[in-house]
N, C-alpha and C positions, 0 to 999 in steps of 0.2 A: 504493500500500500504506500502511495506517495505521501510522505510526511508533510509536504508543502500544500496539500489540499486544504481547502477551507474546513475548519472543524464543524462537526454537526452541532446545530443549536440544541442546547439542553435546557432543562428547567432553570438551572442556575444562570444561564445566559440571559434568561428573561429579565434579570435585574438591569441589564444594559438598556432596556426599553422602558425603564421607569423615569419619572422626572428627577432631575438633579437634586431637587430639594429633599428627596427621600434618602439619598445616600451621603449628602454633603455633611461634613463635620461643622458643628457650630462653635467649636473652639477656635476663635479667630482673634487677631489683634488688629484693632483699628486705631490710627493715630492721626494727629494733625500735622500739616506740612511744616510747621515751625518747630516741632519737637526735635530735640537733639538726637543725633545718631546713637549716642550712648544710651539715652533713655529708651529709645525704640528697641535696641538690642537687649536691654535688660528686660523689657516686657516680653519679648519673644522667648528668651531663654529661661528666665527665672520665674516669671509670673504665670504665663500661659503654657509655655513649653511647646512652641510651634516653630516651623522653619521659615515663616514669612510674616510680614506685616503689611496691612493695607493702609495707604494714606488717603484720607478723605477730606472734603472741604466742609464748610460750615453747615451744609445741608446733608452731611454724611454720605455724599456721592463720591464714588471711587475716582481718584485722580492719579493714582500711581501705586506701586508696590515695591517692596524690597525683600530679598531672601537672604538666608544665611550665607549662601554662596556669593551673592552680591556684596555682602559685608566684607568677605575675604578679598574679592577682586577689586572692589571699588574704594574700599576704606583702608583696610590693612595694607594691601599691596601698594596703594598710592600714598600711604602715610597721611591720610586726611584727618584733620582735627575732629575728634569725635564730639566736640561741643557744637559743631556746625549743624544747621537744620537738615533733617533727613531728606527734604525735597531736592537737595543738591546731588544726591546719589541714587534717588529712586528711579525705577523704570516707569516711564510716562505712558507708553502705549502698551496696555495690558490686554492679553487675550482673556476673554470672559465667556461664561455661559449664563443664560437666564435660568431662573429656578424651575421654570416649567419645560425647559428643553430636556431632551433625552440624555441619560448618562453616556450613551454612545457618542453624543456630540462632544462631551468633555474628553472622552478617550481619543476621538479623532484629532482634536486640537493638540493633545499631548504627543500623539504620534507624528503629526504634521510638522509641528514647530519644536519638537524635542524639549518640552518644558514639563516641570514636575508639579507646579502649583497653579490650580485654576480657581479663581474666585467665582463664586456663584452670586449673581446679583438679581435684584427685583426690577420692576419696570422703571423705578426712579433711579436706577444705577447705584443703589445702596447694597453693600455686601451683606449677604445673609448666610454665607457658608463657604467652605473650602473643600475642594476635591484634589486628592493626590493619588498617585499609583498605589500607595499603601492602602488608602481607603477602598479602592476598587477591588484589590485582591482580598483584603480582610472582610469586606462586606459581602462579597459575592462568591468567595471560595472557588474562583475559576480563573485560569490563566490560559488564554487562547490567542493564537495568531490570527487576527482578523484579515479579511481580504483587503480592507482599506489600508492597513499597515503595510502589506506587501506591495500594494500599488505605489505608495509613497517611496518604497525602497527599490522599485524596478528601475533598472539603468538603461533600458532600451524600449523602443516601440514594440519590438518583437515580444519582449517579456510582458508588456502590457496587454498585447493581443492574446497571449496565452492566458493571462489572468482574467480577461474579459469572458472567457469560456465558463468561468465559475460564477458569473453574475446570476445566472438562472438558479444555480445551486443555492446561492445566498438567498434569493427570493423564496425558494421553496422552504428554506429553513425558517425564514421570517413568518411565512404563512402558517407553518406548523406551530410556532410559538404564539403568534397572535394574528388573527385575521383583520385587525383594526386597520382600515385603509389609510387613515391619517398617518399612523406609525409606519406603515409600509412605504408610503410616499416619501416620508422623511429619510428613511434608511436608503432607499434607492437614490434619493437626491444626494446623500453623502457619498455613495459609491460613484455617482456621476461627477460630483465635485472633485473627488480624489483623482479620477482619470483625467479630467480637464486640467486640474492644477499641475499634475505631474507632466502632462504633455507640454504645458507652457514652460515648465522648468527645462525639459529636454530640448525644446526649441531654442531657448536662450543659450543652453550649452552648445547647441549646433551653430547658431548664427552670431554668437557673441552678445555682450551686454547691450541692453536697449539704449538707443541714443538719447532718449528723453523719458521723463516720467509718463506713466500710463495706468489705466485701469481696464482690466478685462472684465466685462460684465456679462451676466446671463439674464435672460428675459423669459416671459411667458410662464409655462408650468414649471420650468426649471427654477426660475426666480421664486415662485410660490412654494417650492418644496413639494410639488405634486407630480414627481417623476413616476413614470410607469415603464414597462418593458418595451413599449412601442414609441417612446418619446424620441423626437427628433432634436435638432439643434436650433436654438435661438440664442445667439450671442453677438457681442459687438466689442469694439475697442474705443475708449475715450482717451485721447492724447492730450498731453499738456499743450497749452496755447502757444508755447514757443517751438513746437514741432515744425520742422521744415518738410518740404516735399520729399527730400531724400530720406528723412526719418520715416515718412509714411511708406516708402518702399520697403524699408526694413520690416515694418509691422505687417505689411502685406505678405511677406515671406513667412513671418511668424504665424500669421493667421492661417495661411495655406497649410502649413505643417500641422497645426493644432486641429483644424477642422477636418482635414483629410484623415488625421490620426483618429479622431473621434468617430468618423465614419467607419473606419476599419475595426473599431471597438464595438460597433453595433448601434451607434447613435446616428441615425440617418441624417443626411444633409437636408436642410429645410427647403421644401419645394418653392417657397416664396423668396428664397435667398436672403432671409433675415439672419445673416451671419457676418462675422468679422472679415471674411474673405471678400465680401462685397464692398467696394470702395466707399459707397454711401454710408456704411456702418463702421467705418474706420476713420474717425475725424477728431478734430480738436474739441475741447470742452465748450468753447464759445459757439461752435457750430451745433453741438448737441443742445445747448441752451436755446438756440434759435429754432431748432427742430421742434422742441416742446412748445415754444411760444406759438409757432405757426400751426402745429397740429391742433392745439387746444383752442385757439381763437378762430380757426377756420376748419371745423371738423367736417369737411366734405368727404366723400366716400374713400378716395385714395389716401388722403391724409389720415382719416380715421382708422384705416387699416394699419398704417404704420404705427399710430398711437396705440391701437389695441395690442400689438405685439410688444411694444415697449412701455405699456401701461405699468407693468411691474418689472423692475430691474433690481439686480443684486450684485454687489461687488464680489469678485472671486479671487482676483490676483492683481498685484501691483500697488499703486498709491491710492489708498482708500480716500484720502482727502479730495482727490480729483473727482472720484465718484460722488462723494458727499455733496460737493458743490453742484454738480449736475442734478443729483437726486433732489436737492432742495429746490432747484428751479422746476423740476418735473412736478413735485408736490405742490408748489405754489400755483402753477397753472392749471392743474387738473382737479384740485379740490375746490368745493363750493363754487363751481363754474356752471351755472344753470344752462347756458347755451350748449356747453359740451354734454351735460347730463341728458338733455333732450335728444341730442344726436346719438348718444350711447343707448338710450332706451329704444329709439327707432331701430338702431342696428341690432340690439338684442332681440327685438320682436320679429326680426326677419326669419328666425328659426323657432318653430313651435313644436312641442312634443308630438310625435306621430300617432295621435289618437283620433280615430275617425268619429263621425257624428253618431254612430251607433256603438261607440266605445270599443271598437276593434282596433288592433294594431295595424298601422300602415307601414308595410315593409318595402324595402328596395331589393334589388338583385345584385349579387356580387359577380365576379368574373366567371365563377363556376355555375352561375344561374341559380344559386341558392337564395332563398328569401332571408334577408339579414336585417339587423337593426344596428345602426351605428350609435352605440351607447354614448360615445363622446359628444357627437353632434346633437343627438336627440335629448340628452338629459344633463350630462356633466357640464358641458360648456354653458348651458342655459343657467345653471345654478351659479357657476363662476361669475357670469355676467351680472346676475341679480345681486350677489354679495358685493361685487365690485362697485356697482352703482350706488347702493346704500352706503358703502364705506366712504366713497368719495364725497357724498353729501354730508357725511358725519365727521369728515376730517380725521379718519383713523389711519394709523401708520402700518397696520398689519398687512402682510402680503398673502399669507396662506388663507385659502377660502374657509376652511374649518375654523380657524382662529378669528377670521372676520365675522363669521356668523355668531360665534361666542361673544365677541366684543359688542356686536349690535344688540345682543340680548342683555349684556351687562350694563350698557348705557341707556337701556330703556327703549331703544328704537324698535325692537321686536318684543312682543309679549310672549309669555311662556308657551302657549299653544302654538303660535306661529314659529317660534324658535324650534320647538321639538319637531314639528312637521318638516321644517327645512333641513335641520341638521340630520334627522334620521333618513330623509330622502337622499341627501347627499352621500351619507355613509352607505346606504343600500346600493345605489347605482355604481359607486366605486367598488364595492364588494363584488358586484356582478362582473365588472371589468377585470379585477384581479383574479377572480376565480376562472374567468374565461382564459386569461393568460396562463394560469396554472394548468388548465386542461390542455391548452395548446402545447405546452412543454411536454406533458405526459404522452401526448399523441403525435408528437413531432410535426405539428402543423405551424404555419406562420402565426406569429404573435401580432394581433391587430385589435381594433375596437369593434369588430363586426360580429355581433352575437346572432345566434340562430334561435329565435323564440319558438320555432316549431318543435325544438327539442326540449322546451320547458314543460313542466307539469302545469296543471291548472292553478296550483297555488302560486308558483313563480309568476305566471302570466298575470294573475290578478294583482299581485303586489306591484308588478311593473306598471300596470294600468293605473293603480292608485298613485304611484310616484309621478306619473305623467299628469294626472289630474291636479296634484298639489303644485307641480311646476307651472302648469297652465294658470292656475288661480293666482300664483305669485306674479306671473307675467301680466295678467289683467290688472292686478293691484298696482303694480309699478307703472303701468300705462296710465292709469287714472291719476296717480300721484305725481308723476314727473313728465309724462309724455304729451304735454300740451302742444 
């Protein structure tokens, strides 16, 4: 048996799919920036007995951290006066996880950046706990080599391609542990992120250091952490405003390497060419700012299509400040924009659930002349659009559809019955898709979004019709509310 194969998921592995808050240690040291290095070291070693301290501002928000190793390298080795304030030697850019993120997210950060201390924070960026490798092993009684770790250590495209063959195995393992579609989407997103990140690193090794600062972003379902086995590519490059035309040539080569590599790993090229290899999507941040201004103020069909793809974006690699600048512009233009909302509602209502006047399913035919139902087009995308429109009108920052629906309930936009109908419908149609993918793997058939309802029992068909009725009701509601 090949020892490099991905380990089988066990019940103890299930702990990796719990929220970070459940495993994090609450034995932490928080200090103010003006406190002396010596005082901080004393708290770490003698009072609490931990290997790091978190520096916070007056609102208890995290602004930096320092570890015992930092003390050795930055203080002792440099002969720094220990009466100096700790902010002189702290790490300012700290990798964190939110308390409701998966423990697996913390593990991925440890593996990717080779760090030992991960602060767990709440929505206000206040530290609520600490995760270390010791906590992971001690709490979960499991030590396994994850696929994500081996992706980060792969030193060639050929090795990545070999590892991509294990993605289906990982998916089957997750389905055995928990069929929760939100969790499955998050884990598949982490695997996608790892492949994408490592390909960028290999490209830089190949072509040399980038000539300017940049941000590689992902969009669409990838940005929303809703990846599935049939996901394609939606990505782009934001370049520093000082980038020259020759710099853009470098990034075109880098994008070609990465996008072609992703294709070889099983992530299809986007049919609409919304990828970094397209010159239009490899531009300076000022151009991207202008894109969002134009798309959101003149949402005609072609411009709205572009905006729909890049409505949700997420930084993956490079200079995060470049991304944050563009993302702030995106958020400014698309939230609380009534003109845009009307266009988005009109566009969302172009697709209605395929339920006939006599409550029968309206099916289409695939290439083999089978009657099929495109579950993505008929249901999943409809709910994604509904949650997005409500979120934009309520100025929420969440990208994930499940989290958006939860936040809309938390802030009172949705009542309890409406929330339960929408969240359960979204979970159900995604479960259908993932189960369809699992069946395709077991029967060696293409993985796609085309279900065959003729193979469903009466129970499944009735639930599907109920789901379509709920979606239709929501579409009618949003048409009355926003579609003037």
